[in-house]
C-alpha positions as CSV (number, residue, x, y, z in Angstrom):
1,M,-51.5,-150.8,158.3
2,S,-49.8,-147.3,158.2
3,K,-47.1,-146.6,160.7
4,S,-46.6,-143.3,163.1
5,I,-43.9,-140.8,164.5
6,M,-44.9,-138.5,166.7
7,I,-42.8,-135.0,167.2
8,Q,-43.3,-133.4,170.4
9,G,-41.3,-130.2,172.0
10,T,-40.0,-128.7,175.1
11,M,-41.8,-125.5,174.5
12,S,-43.6,-123.7,171.4
13,N,-41.0,-122.8,168.7
14,A,-38.7,-125.7,169.4
15,G,-38.9,-126.5,165.7
16,K,-41.5,-129.3,165.9
17,S,-43.1,-128.0,162.8
18,I,-39.9,-127.7,160.7
19,I,-38.8,-131.3,161.8
20,A,-42.0,-132.7,161.0
21,A,-41.9,-131.1,157.4
22,G,-38.4,-132.4,156.9
23,L,-39.1,-136.2,157.9
24,C,-42.5,-135.6,155.6
25,R,-40.0,-134.7,152.7
26,I,-37.6,-137.5,153.7
27,F,-40.1,-140.4,153.7
28,H,-41.7,-138.8,150.4
29,Q,-38.4,-139.0,148.8
30,D,-37.6,-142.6,150.0
31,G,-40.9,-143.6,148.3
32,Y,-43.6,-143.7,150.9
33,R,-47.2,-142.3,150.9
34,V,-46.8,-139.9,153.9
35,V,-49.2,-137.6,155.6
36,P,-48.7,-134.9,158.3
37,F,-51.1,-134.9,161.5
38,K,-51.7,-132.2,164.1
39,S,-54.9,-132.9,166.1
40,Q,-55.0,-129.3,167.5
41,N,-53.2,-126.2,166.3
42,M,-53.6,-122.8,167.7
43,A,-52.5,-120.2,164.8
44,L,-53.7,-117.3,163.1
45,N,-52.0,-118.3,160.0
46,S,-54.7,-120.6,158.3
47,F,-55.5,-121.8,154.6
48,I,-58.3,-122.8,152.6
49,T,-58.8,-126.2,151.1
50,E,-60.3,-126.8,147.6
51,E,-63.3,-127.9,149.4
52,G,-63.5,-124.4,151.3
53,L,-62.6,-125.9,154.7
54,E,-60.0,-124.0,157.1
55,M,-56.9,-125.4,158.6
56,G,-53.6,-124.2,159.9
57,R,-50.7,-123.6,157.6
58,A,-48.1,-125.7,159.4
59,Q,-49.9,-128.7,158.2
60,V,-50.4,-127.1,154.7
61,M,-46.4,-126.5,154.5
62,Q,-45.8,-130.1,155.8
63,A,-48.3,-131.6,153.3
64,E,-46.2,-129.7,150.3
65,A,-43.1,-131.0,151.8
66,A,-44.8,-134.7,151.4
67,G,-45.9,-133.9,147.8
68,I,-49.8,-134.0,148.6
69,E,-52.3,-131.5,148.5
70,P,-53.7,-130.5,152.0
71,L,-56.7,-131.9,153.5
72,V,-58.7,-130.3,156.5
73,C,-58.5,-134.0,158.1
74,M,-54.7,-133.3,158.8
75,N,-55.8,-130.6,161.3
76,P,-59.3,-131.4,162.6
77,I,-59.1,-128.5,165.3
78,L,-57.8,-125.3,164.8
79,L,-57.9,-122.7,167.4
80,K,-57.8,-118.9,166.2
81,P,-56.7,-116.5,169.2
82,T,-59.3,-113.5,169.5
83,N,-58.0,-111.8,172.6
84,D,-55.7,-113.2,175.6
85,T,-58.7,-115.5,177.0
86,G,-60.2,-116.6,174.1
87,S,-60.5,-118.3,170.7
88,Q,-62.4,-119.0,167.5
89,V,-62.8,-122.9,167.5
90,I,-62.7,-124.3,164.0
91,V,-63.6,-127.9,163.8
92,N,-63.1,-129.9,160.5
93,G,-62.8,-126.8,158.6
94,E,-65.7,-125.0,160.0
95,V,-66.2,-122.7,162.7
96,L,-67.9,-124.1,166.0
97,G,-68.2,-120.7,167.9
98,N,-66.1,-118.6,170.1
99,M,-65.1,-120.0,173.4
100,S,-63.1,-118.6,176.4
101,A,-60.2,-120.9,177.4
102,R,-61.9,-122.2,180.6
103,D,-64.6,-122.9,178.6
104,Y,-62.6,-124.9,175.7
105,F,-60.4,-126.8,178.3
106,A,-64.0,-128.0,179.7
107,Y,-65.2,-129.0,176.2
108,K,-62.1,-130.4,174.4
109,K,-62.8,-133.9,175.2
110,E,-65.9,-133.9,173.1
111,L,-63.8,-133.2,170.2
112,I,-61.9,-136.8,170.6
113,P,-64.3,-138.7,168.2
114,S,-63.7,-136.0,165.4
115,I,-59.8,-136.7,166.0
116,L,-59.8,-140.0,165.7
117,K,-62.2,-139.8,162.7
118,A,-59.7,-137.4,160.8
119,Y,-56.7,-139.6,162.0
120,H,-58.2,-143.2,160.6
121,S,-59.3,-141.6,157.8
122,L,-55.1,-140.5,157.2
123,E,-54.4,-144.1,157.8
124,E,-56.0,-145.4,154.7
125,Q,-54.3,-143.3,152.6
126,A,-50.6,-143.5,154.1
127,D,-47.6,-145.7,155.1
128,I,-46.4,-143.2,157.3
129,I,-48.3,-140.5,159.2
130,V,-46.2,-137.8,160.7
131,I,-47.5,-136.2,163.7
132,E,-46.9,-133.1,165.4
133,G,-47.8,-132.1,169.3
134,A,-48.2,-128.7,170.6
135,G,-46.6,-126.6,173.2
136,S,-44.8,-129.0,175.5
137,P,-46.2,-132.2,177.1
138,A,-45.3,-131.2,180.3
139,E,-47.7,-128.4,180.9
140,I,-49.2,-130.5,183.6
141,N,-52.0,-128.1,184.4
142,L,-53.5,-129.2,181.0
143,R,-52.5,-132.7,181.3
144,E,-56.0,-133.6,181.9
145,N,-58.2,-134.4,178.6
146,D,-55.0,-133.8,176.3
147,I,-55.9,-134.3,173.0
148,V,-52.8,-133.0,171.3
149,N,-49.7,-134.3,173.2
150,M,-49.3,-137.3,175.3
151,G,-53.1,-137.8,175.4
152,L,-53.2,-138.3,171.5
153,A,-49.9,-140.5,171.6
154,E,-51.8,-142.7,173.8
155,L,-55.1,-143.1,172.0
156,I,-53.3,-143.8,168.5
157,D,-50.3,-145.7,170.0
158,A,-47.4,-143.3,168.6
159,P,-43.7,-143.5,169.3
160,V,-42.8,-140.0,170.4
161,L,-39.2,-137.9,169.6
162,L,-38.8,-134.9,172.1
163,V,-37.4,-132.1,170.6
164,G,-35.5,-129.1,172.4
165,D,-34.6,-125.8,171.4
166,I,-30.7,-125.0,172.5
167,D,-30.6,-121.5,170.9
168,R,-32.7,-120.4,173.8
169,G,-30.1,-121.9,176.3
170,G,-30.9,-124.4,178.8
171,V,-31.8,-127.3,176.4
172,F,-30.4,-130.1,178.8
173,A,-32.9,-128.5,181.7
174,Q,-35.5,-128.6,178.8
175,L,-35.2,-132.0,178.0
176,L,-34.6,-133.7,181.3
177,G,-37.2,-131.3,183.0
178,T,-39.9,-132.2,180.9
179,M,-39.0,-136.1,181.2
180,M,-39.5,-135.8,185.0
181,L,-42.9,-134.0,184.8
182,L,-44.1,-136.8,182.7
183,E,-46.0,-140.1,184.4
184,A,-43.8,-143.1,183.7
185,K,-46.1,-144.9,180.8
186,E,-45.5,-141.5,179.0
187,Q,-41.7,-141.6,179.3
188,Q,-41.8,-145.1,178.0
189,R,-43.3,-143.5,174.6
190,I,-40.4,-141.0,174.0
191,Q,-38.0,-143.2,172.0
192,G,-35.3,-140.8,170.9
193,L,-34.3,-137.0,172.1
194,I,-33.4,-134.1,169.3
195,I,-31.3,-130.7,170.1
196,N,-32.2,-128.3,167.7
197,K,-30.5,-125.0,166.4
198,F,-27.1,-125.6,167.5
199,R,-24.5,-123.4,166.5
200,G,-20.7,-124.3,167.2
201,D,-18.6,-126.9,167.9
202,K,-20.4,-130.5,168.6
203,T,-17.7,-132.0,170.2
204,I,-18.0,-129.4,173.2
205,L,-21.5,-130.7,173.5
206,D,-21.1,-134.1,173.4
207,P,-20.4,-134.6,177.4
208,G,-23.6,-133.1,178.0
209,I,-25.3,-135.5,175.9
210,A,-23.7,-138.4,177.5
211,M,-25.2,-137.1,180.9
212,L,-28.6,-136.4,179.5
213,E,-28.7,-139.8,178.0
214,K,-27.6,-141.5,181.4
215,K,-29.9,-139.2,183.5
216,T,-32.9,-140.0,180.9
217,G,-32.1,-143.6,179.8
218,I,-32.8,-142.3,176.0
219,D,-30.5,-141.7,173.4
220,V,-30.0,-138.3,171.5
221,I,-30.6,-139.3,168.0
222,G,-29.7,-136.0,166.4
223,T,-28.1,-132.8,166.8
224,L,-29.4,-130.6,164.5
225,P,-27.6,-127.1,163.0
226,Y,-29.4,-123.9,163.1
227,I,-30.4,-123.7,159.3
228,S,-32.1,-120.5,157.4
229,L,-34.8,-121.6,155.4
230,E,-37.7,-119.7,153.8
231,L,-40.7,-121.4,154.7
232,D,-43.8,-120.8,156.2
233,D,-44.1,-120.0,159.9
234,E,-47.0,-121.0,162.0
235,D,-47.6,-118.7,164.6
236,S,-46.8,-115.3,166.6
237,L,-43.2,-116.6,167.7
238,S,-41.9,-116.6,164.4
239,E,-38.6,-115.2,164.1
240,R,-39.5,-113.8,160.9
241,L,-41.4,-111.1,162.6
242,D,-38.5,-110.0,164.5
243,Q,-36.5,-109.2,161.3
244,H,-35.1,-105.9,160.3
245,K,-33.1,-106.4,157.2
246,Q,-31.2,-103.9,155.2
247,G,-32.1,-103.4,151.4
248,L,-32.4,-101.1,148.7
249,I,-36.3,-101.6,148.6
250,R,-38.0,-101.4,152.0
251,I,-41.4,-103.1,152.4
252,A,-42.9,-102.2,156.1
253,V,-45.5,-104.4,157.4
254,I,-47.8,-103.5,160.3
255,R,-47.2,-106.1,162.9
256,F,-50.7,-106.2,164.7
257,P,-51.5,-107.4,168.2
258,H,-53.8,-110.1,166.3
259,I,-51.7,-110.6,163.2
260,S,-52.8,-113.3,160.9
261,N,-51.8,-114.8,157.5
262,F,-48.1,-112.9,157.6
263,T,-47.1,-115.8,155.5
264,D,-48.8,-113.6,152.7
265,I,-45.4,-111.4,152.6
266,N,-43.0,-114.2,152.6
267,V,-42.3,-114.2,148.9
268,F,-40.5,-110.9,149.1
269,D,-37.8,-112.4,151.2
270,T,-36.9,-114.6,148.2
271,V,-36.2,-111.2,146.4
272,D,-32.7,-109.9,146.4
273,G,-32.6,-106.2,147.6
274,V,-35.6,-106.3,149.6
275,A,-35.8,-105.6,153.4
276,V,-39.1,-106.8,154.7
277,S,-39.5,-105.4,158.3
278,F,-42.3,-105.9,160.8
279,V,-43.0,-102.6,162.8
280,T,-44.7,-101.4,165.6
281,G,-43.8,-97.8,165.9
282,P,-44.5,-94.7,163.5
283,D,-40.8,-94.0,162.9
284,E,-40.2,-97.1,161.3
285,L,-42.2,-96.1,158.4
286,K,-40.4,-92.9,157.2
287,Q,-38.1,-94.8,154.6
288,A,-40.6,-97.4,153.5
289,D,-41.5,-98.0,150.0
290,M,-44.4,-99.8,150.2
291,I,-46.5,-100.3,153.4
292,I,-48.6,-103.6,154.1
293,L,-51.5,-103.8,156.6
294,P,-51.8,-107.7,156.8
295,G,-54.6,-109.8,158.0
296,S,-56.1,-109.5,161.5
297,K,-57.9,-111.9,163.9
298,N,-59.2,-108.9,165.7
299,T,-59.5,-106.0,162.8
300,M,-61.1,-103.2,165.2
301,G,-59.0,-104.2,168.1
302,D,-56.0,-103.7,165.8
303,L,-57.3,-100.6,164.3
304,K,-57.7,-98.9,167.9
305,W,-54.2,-100.0,168.4
306,M,-52.7,-98.1,165.4
307,R,-54.6,-94.9,166.5
308,Q,-53.4,-95.3,170.1
309,S,-49.6,-96.0,168.7
310,G,-49.7,-93.3,166.5
311,L,-49.2,-95.7,163.3
312,E,-52.4,-94.9,161.9
313,S,-51.5,-91.1,161.5
314,A,-47.9,-92.1,160.3
315,I,-49.4,-94.1,157.5
316,L,-51.5,-91.7,156.4
317,K,-48.5,-88.8,156.6
318,Q,-47.0,-91.6,153.9
319,K,-50.0,-91.4,151.5
320,G,-48.3,-90.2,148.0
321,K,-44.7,-91.3,149.1
322,A,-45.1,-95.0,149.9
323,I,-47.6,-97.4,148.1
324,I,-49.9,-98.7,150.6
325,F,-51.6,-102.2,150.4
326,G,-53.9,-103.7,152.8
327,I,-54.8,-107.5,152.9
328,C,-57.8,-108.7,154.6
329,G,-58.2,-107.1,158.1
330,G,-55.8,-104.8,156.9
331,Y,-58.0,-103.8,153.8
332,Q,-61.2,-103.7,155.9
333,M,-59.5,-101.1,158.0
334,M,-58.3,-98.9,155.0
335,G,-62.4,-98.4,154.4
336,K,-64.6,-95.6,155.8
337,S,-65.9,-97.6,158.4
338,I,-66.3,-100.9,160.1
339,A,-69.6,-102.1,162.0
340,D,-70.2,-105.2,164.0
341,P,-73.8,-105.6,164.6
342,Y,-73.5,-109.4,165.9
343,D,-70.3,-108.9,168.1
344,V,-68.3,-110.9,166.2
345,E,-65.4,-109.0,167.4
346,E,-65.9,-106.2,169.9
347,G,-69.4,-105.0,168.8
348,G,-70.4,-101.3,167.9
349,S,-68.8,-99.4,164.5
350,L,-65.9,-97.5,164.1
351,R,-64.3,-95.1,161.8
352,G,-61.9,-96.4,159.2
353,M,-58.5,-95.0,157.9
354,E,-60.6,-93.3,155.0
355,L,-57.8,-94.6,152.5
356,L,-60.6,-96.3,150.3
357,P,-64.1,-95.9,149.4
358,V,-65.3,-99.4,150.9
359,T,-67.5,-99.8,154.1
360,T,-67.6,-103.1,156.2
361,V,-70.0,-105.0,158.0
362,M,-69.1,-108.0,160.3
363,D,-71.4,-111.0,159.5
364,Q,-71.9,-114.0,161.4
365,Q,-70.7,-116.3,158.8
366,K,-67.6,-116.9,157.9
367,I,-66.6,-116.5,154.3
368,R,-64.1,-119.1,152.9
369,T,-63.3,-120.2,149.3
370,R,-60.0,-120.5,147.1
371,V,-60.0,-117.4,144.3
372,Q,-57.9,-117.2,140.8
373,G,-58.1,-114.9,137.9
374,N,-56.4,-112.0,136.5
375,F,-55.9,-108.5,138.0
376,N,-58.0,-105.8,136.4
377,T,-56.4,-102.6,135.3
378,L,-54.4,-101.0,138.2
379,P,-54.0,-97.3,138.5
380,G,-50.7,-95.7,140.1
381,G,-47.4,-97.5,141.1
382,L,-48.6,-101.3,140.8
383,S,-49.9,-100.7,137.2
384,C,-47.3,-103.2,136.1
385,I,-49.1,-106.0,137.5
386,S,-52.5,-105.3,135.5
387,G,-53.5,-108.4,133.6
388,M,-51.2,-110.8,135.5
389,K,-52.6,-113.9,136.9
390,F,-53.0,-114.6,140.6
391,S,-54.4,-116.9,142.8
392,G,-55.2,-117.5,146.4
393,Y,-57.9,-117.6,149.0
394,E,-60.3,-115.8,151.3
395,I,-60.8,-116.2,154.9
396,H,-63.2,-113.3,156.8
397,M,-66.1,-112.6,158.7
398,G,-66.7,-109.2,157.0
399,R,-68.5,-108.4,154.1
400,S,-67.3,-105.2,152.3
401,E,-69.2,-102.7,149.6
402,P,-68.5,-102.3,147.0
403,Q,-67.6,-106.0,146.4
404,T,-64.6,-106.2,143.8
405,E,-63.2,-109.2,141.8
406,S,-59.8,-108.8,143.2
407,I,-58.4,-105.4,144.1
408,L,-60.2,-102.2,144.9
409,C,-57.7,-99.2,144.5
410,L,-56.9,-95.5,143.9
411,P,-53.6,-94.4,142.7
412,D,-50.9,-96.2,145.0
413,I,-53.7,-97.5,147.4
414,Y,-54.8,-101.0,147.1
415,G,-56.6,-103.6,149.4
416,T,-57.6,-107.0,148.7
417,Y,-59.4,-109.9,150.7
418,I,-57.2,-112.4,148.9
419,H,-54.2,-114.2,150.5
420,G,-51.6,-115.3,148.9
421,I,-52.0,-112.4,146.2
422,F,-48.5,-111.8,145.5
423,D,-47.4,-115.5,145.0
424,E,-48.1,-116.4,141.5
425,D,-45.1,-116.2,139.4
426,G,-43.4,-112.9,138.7
427,I,-45.8,-111.0,140.6
428,A,-43.5,-109.7,143.6
429,T,-40.7,-109.5,141.4
430,A,-42.8,-106.9,139.5
431,V,-43.8,-105.2,142.4
432,V,-40.4,-105.0,143.7
433,A,-39.1,-103.5,140.0
434,A,-42.2,-100.8,140.4
435,L,-40.9,-100.1,143.6
436,A,-37.5,-99.4,142.4
437,D,-38.5,-97.4,139.6
438,R,-40.3,-95.0,141.6
439,K,-36.8,-94.5,143.8
440,G,-34.9,-94.3,140.3
441,I,-33.2,-97.3,141.0
442,D,-32.1,-99.7,138.0
443,Y,-34.2,-102.6,139.1
444,Q,-31.7,-104.9,137.0
445,D,-28.9,-104.5,139.6
446,I,-31.0,-105.7,142.4
447,M,-32.7,-108.6,140.8
448,Q,-29.8,-110.1,139.1
449,N,-29.8,-112.8,141.4
450,N,-33.2,-113.5,142.3
451,M,-35.0,-116.9,142.5
452,S,-35.0,-118.4,139.0
453,G,-38.8,-120.2,138.4
454,S,-41.8,-120.1,140.2
455,Y,-42.1,-119.5,144.2
456,R,-43.4,-123.0,144.2
457,S,-40.2,-124.3,142.7
458,F,-38.5,-122.0,145.4
459,K,-40.3,-124.0,148.3
460,E,-39.6,-127.1,147.0
461,S,-35.8,-126.4,147.0
462,Q,-36.1,-125.1,150.6
463,Y,-37.6,-128.6,151.4
464,D,-34.8,-130.8,149.8
465,K,-32.6,-128.5,152.0
466,L,-34.3,-129.2,155.1
467,A,-34.2,-133.0,154.3
468,N,-30.7,-133.0,153.4
469,M,-29.9,-131.6,156.6
470,L,-32.0,-133.9,158.7
471,R,-30.3,-136.8,156.9
472,Q,-26.6,-135.7,157.6
473,N,-27.7,-135.0,161.5
474,L,-30.4,-137.4,162.3
475,D,-30.2,-141.4,162.7
476,M,-32.7,-141.9,160.2
477,E,-31.8,-145.6,160.5
478,R,-32.8,-145.8,164.2
479,I,-36.4,-143.5,163.1
480,Y,-37.6,-146.5,160.5
481,K,-36.6,-148.8,163.2
482,I,-38.6,-147.0,166.2
483,M,-41.9,-147.1,163.4
484,D,-41.0,-151.0,162.9
485,I,-40.2,-150.1,159.4
486,T,-37.8,-152.1,157.2
487,R,-36.5,-149.6,154.8
488,G,-37.3,-150.2,151.1
489,S,-40.0,-152.6,152.3
490,N,-42.3,-150.2,150.2
491,K,-40.7,-150.9,147.0
């Protein structure tokens, strides 16, 4: 019989995903078969499994930490916001349809059998299931028919650890206030409190911890320091989207209102001398060596936003000065036109940026597929990656003509549907070397300290770094006891 531990938070971005990943890594290191689980994920960063099914990237990251392949049963429900009041609902990796927030709230209890089936399938293959909640369990307006926080914990009888984010301030009020808003039976499920993202001298925090423990009757089992990690982020609250680094090579990523799969650019953060910035204004593009238009969950709406903000005009002015690269929705925008005859997004048709000779029609069926191959011969500044091996996946509603195997390109202008296009060994460093060469910079000077080995091995080192930090600052003996596991009993 598998054991479980659930990580809930006082708010979004309190650190649930990262802590769950770290626990997955620790249990994996300790010799247990461990799997992640999140019943309902709301995120625009998604992934395609080997079976061609779509799931949230947070559980993919946690599966990597656990040393296993991601399965869609680890995230049976994925909500991908299409606007401020509605989302595309994906169940067991396939699109169910678009729903307003109110309609989904009324419908979601119908998904409980799917959630339980997915969870029980994981029980058959794991010693430990690390479960992640969503948002906060104290959102009392959403308590009815809850399927992701305390409602789920009750369904599967899981003990809960509650995480608060001290970096935003008010962590004692977060934790105590959350406890006060829970029902008595829910309070009893919480077996430990965690303070996350602490900076400074912990002894100064100790009196507050003692008072918090007295008021809640629950021990603080860990105070986790703020740690810098290069791991995939889940959603638009990611701190990565606010970064404005300094570097010799500048990559500007358009921060669309409905940006999706911005994890495609993460690999560049591992390259020394590269400054990746997510931009929202025209002036931020003037010094860019490369401009990336990433994925979007509302391609037509985000293209209109670019026009209104002046970004489209600014990008067009950079033609011939910077390399312009579009991925998925960004690729569609760079074509001649986008048509939406089935009202998949906003309906009607829209002129594209006319940077690439491609036309796109939104279809009712989503394309979901894994892709691998070798780059064809590329012209212009990225000719250096011609013939190199790539792998990734496609997730899109639109179909573009002419169809291409990997990249449609003109000199210094490139577009692709493939997410993860830069992740294979050597591609990102080759791109940076090409950008440096265009500026007359000796790329050896900026790349001498870059990651050795593959991007995958780099991420493995980040999971180990995370696990080491948790071991040093969490009461792991207590966590094993909460799960009723005698350490070493698996051996």
